[in-house]
C-alpha positions, 0 to 999 in steps of 0.5 A: 500500500502506497500512502502517498497516493491518497488524495488527503496526503497529497493535499497536506503535502502540497499545503506544506510545500506552499508553506515552506515556499512562502517562508523562503520568500519571506526570508528573502524579502525580509521580515513582513509584519502581519496583523489580524483584525476583528470587526464586530457587526452592528448587532454585536456592538449593540449587544456589548453596549447593552451588556455594559449597561446591565452590568452597571445597573444597581443590583435589585435582588436584595429589594426583590427578595424583601418584597417576595418574603413580605408577599409570601408572609402576607405583610406586604402592603400596597398603597392605593394612592401610589397605584392610582398615581402610577396608572395615571402616569402610565396613561399620560405616557401613551 
């Protein structure tokens, strides 16, 4: 069985030969500096901005836990006045 007749082996050998040739040309021409560049899509930039805003927002879990405990125990009191004011503000915002 001759391994070098396999198409995959030949492809790898050709890539390796091209790589060696490119290295030889690079040495002759001098060191060429290459740099990579990443460009983010508009959607990913928006997601990043939202994530930063979310991370800078205050943590509401302690207050939410307090309210949950009060509701579960039946001691949470709702101010009818505050509810009415919130409804009026919401209606005006439409």
